[in-house]
C-alpha positions as CSV (number, residue, x, y, z in Angstrom):
1,M,-63.7,42.6,205.1
2,P,-66.2,39.8,204.4
3,Q,-68.7,40.4,201.6
4,S,-72.2,41.1,202.9
5,H,-75.2,39.1,201.7
6,P,-78.1,41.5,202.2
7,N,-80.7,39.5,200.3
8,L,-82.1,36.1,201.2
9,P,-81.0,34.1,198.1
10,D,-77.4,35.3,198.5
11,A,-77.5,34.5,202.2
12,I,-78.9,31.0,201.5
13,A,-76.1,30.3,199.0
14,A,-73.5,31.6,201.5
15,V,-74.8,29.4,204.4
16,R,-75.0,26.3,202.1
17,G,-71.5,26.9,200.9
18,F,-70.2,27.3,204.4
19,N,-72.0,24.0,205.4
20,R,-70.4,22.1,202.6
21,F,-67.0,23.5,203.5
22,Y,-67.3,22.8,207.2
23,T,-68.7,19.2,206.8
24,R,-65.7,18.4,204.6
25,E,-63.2,20.2,206.8
26,V,-64.1,18.3,210.0
27,G,-64.8,15.0,208.2
28,L,-68.5,14.7,209.0
29,L,-69.3,12.8,205.8
30,R,-66.9,10.0,206.3
31,K,-68.3,6.5,206.9
32,T,-66.8,6.5,210.4
33,F,-66.1,9.4,212.8
34,L,-62.5,10.2,214.0
35,D,-61.2,7.2,212.2
36,R,-63.0,4.9,214.7
37,P,-65.5,2.2,213.9
38,W,-68.4,4.4,215.1
39,T,-70.5,6.8,213.1
40,L,-70.9,10.5,214.0
41,G,-74.5,9.7,215.0
42,E,-73.5,6.9,217.3
43,M,-70.8,9.1,218.9
44,R,-73.2,12.0,219.4
45,I,-75.6,9.7,221.2
46,L,-72.9,8.3,223.3
47,Y,-71.8,11.9,224.2
48,E,-75.4,12.7,225.3
49,I,-75.6,9.6,227.4
50,R,-72.3,10.3,229.1
51,N,-73.1,13.9,229.8
52,H,-76.7,13.5,231.1
53,A,-77.4,11.2,234.0
54,K,-80.7,9.2,233.8
55,I,-81.3,10.2,230.2
56,S,-83.9,8.3,228.2
57,A,-84.2,7.6,224.5
58,S,-87.1,10.1,224.3
59,D,-84.9,12.8,225.8
60,I,-82.2,12.1,223.2
61,A,-84.7,12.1,220.4
62,R,-86.1,15.4,221.5
63,E,-82.7,17.0,222.1
64,L,-81.2,15.9,218.8
65,E,-84.4,16.0,216.8
66,L,-84.0,12.3,215.8
67,D,-86.6,10.0,214.5
68,A,-87.6,7.6,217.3
69,A,-87.4,4.5,215.2
70,Y,-83.9,5.4,213.9
71,L,-82.7,6.1,217.4
72,S,-84.2,2.9,218.7
73,R,-82.3,0.8,216.1
74,L,-79.1,2.7,216.8
75,L,-79.5,2.2,220.6
76,S,-80.2,-1.5,220.1
77,R,-76.9,-1.9,218.3
78,L,-75.1,-0.1,221.0
79,V,-76.7,-2.2,223.7
80,T,-75.9,-5.4,221.8
81,K,-72.3,-4.3,221.4
82,G,-72.0,-3.8,225.2
83,I,-71.5,0.0,224.9
84,V,-74.8,1.2,226.4
85,I,-76.8,-0.1,229.3
86,R,-80.6,0.2,229.5
87,T,-82.0,0.3,233.0
88,P,-85.7,0.5,233.8
89,S,-86.6,3.9,235.2
90,E,-87.5,3.9,238.9
91,T,-90.0,6.7,238.4
92,D,-91.7,5.7,235.0
93,A,-92.1,2.1,234.0
94,R,-92.5,3.1,230.4
95,L,-88.9,4.5,230.2
96,H,-85.4,3.1,230.3
97,E,-82.5,5.2,231.6
98,L,-79.4,4.9,229.5
99,S,-75.8,4.9,230.7
100,L,-72.5,3.9,229.3
101,S,-70.8,0.6,230.2
102,D,-67.1,0.8,231.1
103,Y,-66.4,-0.1,227.5
104,G,-68.6,2.7,226.3
105,Q,-66.9,5.2,228.6
106,T,-63.6,4.1,227.2
107,I,-64.8,4.6,223.6
108,V,-66.2,8.1,224.4
109,N,-63.0,9.1,226.3
110,A,-60.8,8.0,223.4
111,A,-63.0,9.8,220.9
112,D,-62.8,13.0,223.0
113,E,-59.0,12.8,223.1
114,R,-58.8,12.2,219.4
115,Q,-61.2,15.0,218.5
116,A,-59.3,17.4,220.8
117,A,-56.0,16.5,219.1
118,L,-57.5,16.9,215.6
119,T,-59.0,20.3,216.6
120,A,-55.6,21.4,218.0
121,D,-54.0,20.4,214.7
122,M,-56.6,22.4,212.8
123,L,-56.1,25.5,215.0
124,A,-52.3,25.3,215.4
125,P,-51.5,27.2,212.2
126,L,-53.7,30.1,213.3
127,S,-52.4,33.0,215.3
128,A,-54.0,33.8,218.7
129,A,-55.9,36.7,217.0
130,E,-57.1,34.4,214.3
131,R,-58.3,31.8,216.8
132,R,-60.1,34.5,218.7
133,Q,-61.7,35.7,215.4
134,L,-62.8,32.1,214.6
135,V,-64.2,31.4,218.0
136,D,-66.1,34.8,218.0
137,A,-67.5,33.9,214.6
138,M,-68.7,30.5,215.8
139,T,-70.2,32.1,218.9
140,T,-72.1,34.5,216.6
141,I,-73.4,31.7,214.5
142,E,-74.5,29.7,217.5
143,T,-76.2,32.8,219.1
144,L,-78.0,33.9,215.9
145,L,-79.2,30.4,214.9
146,G,-79.9,29.5,218.6
147,K,-82.4,32.3,218.8
148,R,-84.5,30.5,216.1
149,R,-84.2,27.2,217.9
150,A,-85.2,28.7,221.3
151,S,-88.2,30.5,219.8
152,T,-89.3,27.3,218.0
153,S,-88.8,25.3,221.2
154,E,-90.9,27.8,223.2
155,A,-93.6,27.8,220.6
156,G,-93.9,24.0,220.7
157,K,-94.4,24.1,224.5
158,Q,-97.5,26.4,224.3
């Protein structure tokens, strides 16, 4: 049975320890992501563009809580490399809608396949019951921390 952390300092130490473990375990601190020439930040932005039609840079900045200047520099590099296409919005002249080029789609698809394979390798040694336990724990983390994000997001709209 896991040790409980009833007081805030112990809970903080436990969360920080888990964060260090997990970032190392999934390779988030490496210079490139999934042994590809792209950073985690770039891949995350490409994922958002692929999965949201007519998304703008401001939408991405808001969703990922990114600094607009940082995002702008990153998007400029992706456009220059022929990965992302910027198209003026038909409804708002101040905005550009972002989409992936065919090359960008190929990059994201390959990264998805690589990440699925690496995740399968990580999960393969676990029994079905252990995988269920892991997924349940992740769902719990997402649910509990998502409550804070949802309430913060709602407070910002008022």
